[in-house]
C-alpha positions in Angstrom: -37.2 5.7 -15.9 -36.2 2.7 -17.9 -33.2 4.5 -19.3 -32.0 5.3 -15.8 -32.1 1.6 -14.9 -30.1 0.7 -18.0 -27.6 3.4 -17.2 -27.2 2.2 -13.6 -26.7 -1.4 -14.8 -24.1 -0.3 -17.3 -22.2 1.8 -14.7 -22.1 -1.1 -12.3 -20.8 -3.5 -14.9 -18.1 -1.0 -16.1 -17.1 -0.3 -12.5 -16.7 -4.1 -11.9 -14.1 -4.3 -14.6 -11.9 -1.6 -13.2 -8.6 -2.0 -11.5 -8.1 -0.4 -8.1 -4.6 0.3 -6.9 -3.0 2.3 -4.1 0.5 3.6 -4.0 2.9 5.6 -1.9 5.2 7.7 -4.1 6.4 4.9 -6.4 7.3 2.8 -3.4 8.6 -0.6 -4.5 10.5 -3.3 -2.7 13.4 -2.9 -5.1 13.5 0.9 -4.6 13.5 0.5 -0.8 16.3 -2.0 -0.9 18.4 0.2 -3.2 17.7 3.5 -1.4 17.9 2.5 2.3 21.4 2.3 4.0 21.4 1.3 7.6 23.4 3.8 9.7 23.4 6.4 6.9 20.0 7.2 5.5 18.2 10.1 7.2 14.5 10.8 7.8 14.8 13.8 5.4 16.1 11.5 2.7 13.4 9.0 3.2 10.7 11.6 2.9 12.3 12.9 -0.4 12.3 9.3 -1.8 9.0 7.9 -0.5 7.0 10.8 0.9 5.4 11.0 4.3 4.9 7.7 6.1 1.5 6.1 6.5 2.0 5.8 10.3 4.6 6.9 12.8 5.0 5.2 16.2 7.4 5.4 19.2 9.3 2.2 19.7 11.3 1.4 22.8 11.6 -2.4 22.3 14.7 -2.2 20.1 17.8 -0.7 21.7 18.5 2.8 20.4 15.3 3.0 18.4 13.2 6.1 19.0 10.7 6.0 16.1 9.2 3.6 13.7 7.9 4.7 10.3 5.5 2.5 8.5 4.7 2.5 4.8 2.0 0.2 3.5 1.4 -0.5 -0.2 -1.4 -2.8 -1.3 -3.3 -3.4 -4.5 -6.5 -5.2 -5.4 -7.0 -6.6 -8.8 -10.6 -6.6 -10.2 -10.7 -8.8 -13.3 -13.0 -8.4 -16.2 -14.5 -11.9 -16.0 -18.2 -12.5 -16.0 -18.3 -13.1 -12.2 -18.0 -9.4 -11.6 -21.5 -9.0 -13.0 -22.8 -10.7 -9.9 -22.3 -7.3 -8.1 -25.7 -6.4 -9.5 -27.1 -8.8 -6.9 -25.0 -7.5 -4.0 -22.2 -10.1 -4.3 -18.6 -9.5 -5.3 -16.3 -12.5 -5.6 -13.2 -12.6 -3.4 -10.4 -10.3 -4.8 -6.7 -11.2 -4.6 -4.8 -8.7 -2.6 -1.0 -8.1 -2.8 1.3 -5.7 -1.1 4.0 -5.1 1.5 4.7 -3.2 4.6 8.0 -1.3 4.9 9.0 -0.6 8.5 11.8 1.9 9.2 13.5 2.2 12.6 15.2 5.5 13.4 17.5 6.4 16.3 17.5 9.7 18.2 19.8 11.3 15.6 17.1 10.6 12.9 19.4 8.1 11.2 18.0 4.8 9.9 19.0 2.0 12.3 17.2 -0.9 10.7 14.3 -1.7 8.4 12.1 -4.7 7.5 9.9 -5.5 4.5 7.0 -7.9 4.9 5.3 -9.2 1.7 1.6 -9.8 1.9 -0.6 -11.8 -0.5 -4.1 -13.2 0.1 
């Protein structure tokens, strides 16, 4: 029984030192800015470059826009400092988060009309 407790404690400490990241097909701000051409890029091309979007909505607020595709990329960094051992007591220190949202607006011909990139850090 004692060995199981030690094994559990070791597993928790090792897990606390890991880095968790999420990604969407190598999506970066630079790649988005280089690949997207307003009035030219098609939905098919976007899927080849970035994969399927995380969310698709209908948008009628912008003139000529039929659909809005949203890609979200965030990462959380879990450092290897001693504070992570506090997870043993049910507490995890705040973790810095970074990322961005890429919103693509397509017209009824499935051509990119506009896009926006919003950087997020907290």
